[in-house]
C-alpha positions in Angstrom: 92.2 100.2 102.5 93.3 100.2 98.9 90.3 99.6 96.7 90.9 97.9 93.5 90.1 99.6 90.0 87.3 97.1 89.6 83.9 97.4 91.4 84.2 96.5 95.0 81.4 94.3 96.3 83.2 92.5 99.1 82.2 95.2 101.7 78.4 95.0 100.7 78.5 91.1 101.3 80.0 91.8 104.6 77.8 94.5 105.7 74.6 92.9 104.1 71.6 93.1 106.8 74.1 93.9 109.4 72.4 95.8 112.3 74.7 98.4 113.8 74.3 98.6 117.5 76.4 99.2 120.6 79.2 102.0 120.9 82.1 102.9 118.9 85.5 101.3 119.5 87.6 103.9 121.3 91.2 104.4 120.2 91.7 107.4 122.6 92.3 107.7 126.2 89.8 105.2 127.9 88.5 102.0 126.9 85.7 101.6 124.3 83.5 98.8 123.2 83.2 98.1 119.5 81.8 95.6 116.9 84.3 93.8 115.0 82.5 91.4 112.6 82.7 93.7 109.3 85.0 96.5 107.9 82.7 99.3 109.2 82.5 98.1 112.7 84.9 100.6 114.3 84.8 103.8 115.6 85.0 107.0 113.8 83.4 110.2 112.8 84.1 113.3 110.9 82.8 116.7 110.3 81.8 119.4 107.8 78.8 121.0 106.8 77.4 124.3 105.6 75.6 127.1 107.4 74.8 130.8 106.5 72.8 131.9 109.6 75.2 133.6 112.0 72.9 134.6 114.6 72.5 131.9 117.0 74.1 130.5 120.3 77.5 128.8 119.8 76.7 126.5 122.7 73.1 125.3 121.5 73.1 121.8 120.7 70.3 120.7 118.2 69.5 117.1 117.5 71.5 115.9 120.5 68.8 113.3 121.4 69.2 109.7 120.7 68.5 108.8 117.1 64.9 108.1 116.1 64.3 107.4 112.4 61.1 107.2 110.3 60.9 104.2 108.2 62.7 104.2 104.9 65.2 102.9 102.4 67.7 105.5 101.0 69.8 105.1 97.8 73.1 107.1 97.9 75.4 108.3 95.0 78.7 109.6 95.4 80.9 111.0 92.4 82.5 114.0 93.8 85.9 113.2 92.8 87.2 110.0 91.3 85.2 107.3 93.0 81.8 106.1 91.7 80.1 105.0 94.7 76.5 103.8 95.2 74.9 102.3 98.4 71.4 101.5 99.9 70.7 101.9 103.7 67.6 101.6 105.6 66.2 103.2 109.0 67.5 100.2 111.0 71.1 101.0 110.2 71.4 98.3 107.9 73.8 98.6 104.8 71.7 96.5 102.4 74.1 96.7 99.5 77.0 98.8 97.9 79.1 98.9 94.9 82.2 101.2 94.2 84.4 101.6 91.2 87.8 103.4 91.9 89.9 105.3 89.6 93.0 105.4 91.8 95.3 103.4 89.4 94.3 105.3 86.4 95.0 108.7 88.1 98.2 107.3 89.5 99.4 106.5 86.1 98.6 110.1 84.9 100.4 111.6 88.0 97.2 113.0 89.3 93.4 113.4 89.0 92.5 114.6 85.6 88.9 116.0 85.7 87.7 115.1 82.2 89.2 111.5 82.6 87.4 111.3 86.0 84.1 112.4 84.4 84.4 110.0 81.6 85.0 107.1 84.0 82.1 108.0 86.1 79.8 108.1 83.0 81.2 104.6 81.9 80.7 102.9 85.2 77.7 104.5 86.9 75.1 102.4 85.5 76.9 99.1 86.3 77.8 100.3 89.8 74.1 101.2 90.3 72.9 97.7 89.0 75.4 95.9 91.3 74.4 98.0 94.4 70.7 97.1 93.8 71.6 93.4 93.3 73.7 93.1 96.2 70.9 94.9 98.4 68.4 92.5 96.7 65.9 95.5 96.3 64.3 97.2 93.2 64.3 100.9 92.5 60.5 100.9 93.4 61.6 99.8 96.9 63.6 102.9 97.5 62.0 105.9 99.2 64.5 108.6 98.1 67.8 109.1 96.3 70.5 111.1 97.8 73.4 112.4 95.8 76.5 114.3 96.5 76.1 117.9 95.0 78.9 119.9 96.8 81.6 120.4 97.0 83.7 118.5 94.5 85.0 118.4 90.7 82.4 120.1 88.9 82.2 117.6 86.0 82.1 114.7 88.4 79.3 116.0 90.3 77.2 116.6 87.3 77.5 113.0 86.4 76.1 111.9 89.8 73.3 114.4 89.9 72.1 113.8 86.3 71.8 109.9 87.1 69.9 110.8 90.5 67.4 113.0 88.7 66.9 110.3 86.0 66.2 107.7 88.7 63.9 110.1 90.5 61.8 110.9 87.5 61.8 107.2 86.3 60.5 106.1 89.8 58.7 109.1 91.1 61.1 109.5 94.0 62.1 112.4 96.2 65.8 113.8 95.7 68.0 114.6 98.6 71.0 116.8 97.8 74.1 116.1 100.0 77.2 118.0 101.2 80.1 115.6 100.8 81.6 116.6 104.1 78.5 116.6 106.0 78.2 113.0 104.8 81.7 112.2 106.2 80.8 113.8 109.6 77.4 111.9 110.2 78.6 108.4 109.1 79.6 107.6 112.9 75.9 108.0 113.6 75.2 105.0 111.4 77.3 103.0 113.9 76.2 104.6 117.2 73.9 106.8 119.0 76.6 109.6 118.8 75.3 112.9 120.3 76.3 116.4 119.2 78.1 118.4 119.9 81.7 116.9 119.1 84.9 118.2 117.5 85.8 116.7 114.1 88.8 116.9 111.7 88.5 116.0 108.1 92.0 115.3 106.5 92.1 114.3 103.0 93.6 114.9 99.4 91.0 117.7 98.8 90.2 119.2 102.4 91.6 120.0 105.7 89.1 121.2 108.2 88.7 121.5 112.0 85.2 122.2 113.1 82.6 121.5 115.8 79.5 119.4 114.8 76.5 120.6 116.2 73.6 119.2 114.2 72.7 117.4 111.0 73.6 120.6 109.0 75.0 122.8 111.8 78.7 123.4 112.1 81.1 125.8 113.5 84.4 126.1 111.5 87.5 126.6 113.5 90.2 126.2 111.0 91.2 125.1 107.4 94.2 125.0 105.2 95.0 128.2 103.4 96.7 126.5 100.5 97.3 122.6 99.7 95.2 120.1 101.7 97.5 117.7 103.7 96.7 114.7 101.4 97.7 116.7 98.2 101.1 117.7 99.8 101.8 114.1 100.5 100.8 113.0 97.2 102.9 115.6 95.2 105.9 115.0 97.7 105.7 111.3 97.0 105.5 112.0 93.1 108.6 114.2 93.3 110.4 111.4 95.3 109.4 109.0 92.4 108.1 106.5 95.0 105.9 105.0 92.4 108.9 103.7 90.4 109.0 101.1 93.1 106.5 98.3 92.2 105.9 97.6 95.7 103.9 101.2 96.2 103.0 101.6 92.5 99.3 100.9 93.2 98.8 102.9 96.4 98.3 106.7 97.1 101.2 108.8 97.5 100.4 109.4 101.2 100.4 105.6 101.8 103.7 105.2 100.1 105.3 108.1 102.2 103.9 106.4 105.3 105.4 102.9 104.3 108.9 104.3 103.5 108.8 106.4 106.7 108.5 103.3 108.9 112.2 102.5 108.2 113.4 106.3 108.4 114.6 108.8 110.9 112.1 111.4 111.7 114.9 113.9 112.6 117.2 113.4 109.7 116.1 116.3 107.7 115.1 119.6 109.1 111.7 121.3 108.1 110.3 124.8 108.9 107.4 125.2 111.3 104.5 126.7 109.1 102.6 129.6 110.5 104.2 129.5 113.8 103.5 133.4 114.3 99.8 132.9 113.5 97.5 132.1 116.6 94.8 130.7 114.8 93.8 127.1 113.6 94.7 127.3 110.1 97.3 125.2 108.3 99.8 125.7 105.4 101.3 122.6 103.8 102.7 124.2 100.6 105.8 125.4 102.6 106.4 121.8 103.8 106.1 120.6 100.1 108.7 123.1 98.8 111.0 122.4 101.5 110.7 118.6 100.7 111.4 119.5 97.1 114.6 121.4 98.1 115.8 118.3 100.0 115.2 116.1 97.1 116.9 118.3 94.6 119.9 118.7 97.2 120.1 114.9 97.6 119.8 114.1 93.9 122.8 116.5 93.4 124.8 114.9 96.3 124.5 111.4 94.7 124.5 112.4 91.1 121.0 110.6 90.4 119.1 110.9 87.3 115.9 109.5 85.8 113.8 107.0 88.0 116.4 106.3 90.6 115.3 106.9 94.3 117.5 108.9 96.5 119.4 106.6 99.1 117.9 108.8 101.9 114.3 108.3 100.9 113.2 106.6 104.0 114.6 109.4 106.3 113.1 112.1 104.1 109.7 110.6 104.2 109.8 110.0 107.9 111.0 113.7 108.5 108.3 115.1 106.2 105.6 112.9 107.6 106.7 114.2 111.3 106.7 117.9 110.3 103.3 117.6 108.7 102.0 115.8 111.7 103.5 118.4 114.2 101.8 121.2 112.2 98.6 119.5 112.2 98.6 118.7 116.1 99.6 122.3 116.9 96.6 123.9 115.5 94.3 121.2 116.8 95.7 121.8 120.3 94.7 125.5 120.0 91.2 124.6 118.6 90.6 122.5 121.7 91.6 125.3 124.0 89.3 127.7 122.1 86.4 125.3 122.5 87.0 125.3 126.2 87.1 129.1 126.4 83.8 129.4 124.4 82.3 126.2 126.3 81.4 124.7 122.7 82.0 121.1 124.0 80.6 119.9 127.2 83.0 118.7 129.9 81.4 115.2 129.9 81.3 114.9 126.1 84.8 115.6 125.0 84.8 113.5 121.6 87.3 114.1 118.9 86.7 112.4 115.5 89.0 112.3 112.6 88.1 111.0 109.1 89.2 111.5 105.4 91.7 109.4 103.5 94.7 110.8 105.5 93.1 109.5 108.5 94.4 106.0 107.5 98.0 107.4 108.2 98.9 105.6 111.5 101.7 108.1 112.4 99.3 111.0 112.3 96.6 109.2 114.1 99.2 108.5 116.9 100.2 112.2 117.0 96.5 113.3 117.4 96.0 110.6 120.3 98.8 112.5 122.1 97.0 115.7 121.7 93.7 114.2 122.8 95.2 112.7 125.9 96.9 116.1 126.9 93.5 117.9 126.5 91.2 115.1 128.0 89.6 114.1 124.6 88.5 110.5 123.3 89.8 110.0 120.1 87.7 108.0 117.3 88.9 107.0 114.1 87.0 105.5 111.1 87.8 102.2 109.4 89.5 102.8 106.0 86.4 101.7 104.1 84.7 104.7 105.4 87.4 107.1 105.6 87.6 107.3 101.7 84.8 108.2 99.6 81.8 105.8 99.3 78.2 105.6 98.6 77.4 104.5 102.2 77.8 107.9 103.8 75.8 109.5 101.2 73.0 107.3 101.8 73.2 107.5 105.4 73.1 111.4 105.3 70.2 111.1 103.1 68.7 108.8 105.7 69.3 111.5 108.4 67.8 114.2 106.3 64.8 112.0 105.3 64.2 111.6 109.0 64.3 115.3 109.8 62.5 116.2 106.5 65.3 118.5 105.6 66.2 119.1 102.0 63.8 116.6 100.6 62.7 117.6 97.1 59.8 116.0 95.2 60.3 115.1 91.4 58.5 118.3 90.6 61.3 120.3 92.2 64.2 118.7 90.6 65.2 121.9 88.8 65.8 123.6 92.2 68.9 121.2 92.9 72.2 121.9 91.2 75.8 121.3 91.8 78.1 123.6 93.8 81.8 122.8 93.4 82.9 125.4 95.9 80.6 126.0 98.8 80.8 127.7 102.2 81.4 125.4 105.3 79.8 126.2 108.7 79.8 129.2 110.6 83.1 130.7 110.5 84.8 131.5 113.9 88.3 131.9 112.6 88.5 135.7 113.3 87.1 135.2 116.9 90.0 132.6 117.4 92.6 135.1 116.1 91.2 137.8 118.4 91.8 135.8 121.5 95.3 135.4 120.8 95.7 131.8 122.2 99.0 130.7 123.4 99.8 126.9 123.4 102.2 125.1 125.4 104.3 122.7 123.6 103.2 119.2 123.3 106.1 116.9 122.7 105.5 114.5 120.0 108.9 112.6 120.2 106.9 109.7 121.5 106.1 109.0 118.0 109.8 108.0 117.3 109.0 104.4 118.2 110.8 101.4 117.5 109.2 98.7 115.4 108.4 96.4 118.5 106.7 99.6 120.1 104.5 100.3 117.2 100.8 100.1 117.8 99.0 97.1 116.5 96.6 98.0 113.5 93.7 96.6 115.5 94.3 99.0 118.3 93.8 102.0 115.6 91.1 100.6 113.4 89.3 98.4 115.9 
């Protein structure tokens, strides 16, 4: 879902006093049941987290019982990158109100996210976003039980804006502060919609991250793999920029990844050859820098071939987008397949609870989602994908993570302890199992993704993917 550059309150109105019950809508191998009356009524999940204690059982499953919450109303603040999001949720899983200011168009005009500009726009809009969120929720600051705010990871200057505002609110209203890990918040959002139990496997794919992990608890994660260079979303965005896709007014206001997907729909995924990254490494890590560089070489060759200059698009733009997208999807799926085999070997996921959740901005890509579905079908997993409104950064996920911590009394700091809370632009993620995976030297059989070469009439309907 593309958010406009102005504050979005439509989602808040749709969600207001919505009680989330029932199960997630399953887009994997099996039939699921889901709510469909709002943009958030779909299935999805994600992962991430932070853990430094290494001496514990890999198969233990803390916090796996059905959710029980003490009463409360939590205000969440998200400013880790380029979206200023604030939302209010309560213990009954109601999103009382939300407001978001997106900086997307501004950064598209600059060719990428400029940290000083992002900070300035956060500072300019955060007071208004805060006011609108409270108005949408029909509550006052005095009604809030605690303030949750993203403090790690993210752009340093952007994180500071959110934390400063959160501390000011806590001092003004004498409220506790709950620091939030951005990826943990993505991981737990699904629990806002259903009694999802740990453990489950999660994939976070966005412009800033590419992570594969097992979620075991509120702040308990096992890291299986990550990108060693560019996140997948960044590779898509930079390739789109070099292809000059935004010179076309039809895609000038959407992200580079979304533009590539749109062009790829009319292209041949086998028209251009791309290398297979890291095929000799039997781990779960990714490298998208090589694919990005190969795309650049193809672009330069095509521009010379057709003697193009300036803002002209290459005639083969659809085929190149389709080929690049397929290469990235294949690389992503191969490593996830190995991660699922590893989870079986180490008994990390119970046989009766094989759930795979993907979230982050790139999860909005239908082609990639369909590729993941093929891997899940092969390995006996159910695939869950979030609605677009919760794939991208938002205040709802921060408020909900705060609600979970408030209930468990984890990381809740009194106003007198605010100095103990600080930002961490870069931070560890989970218990790292990458070396154990390498030591096992896991071989994977090839899973054919040629089923993805669909004709337009065979393309899944959007409702099948997003509920």
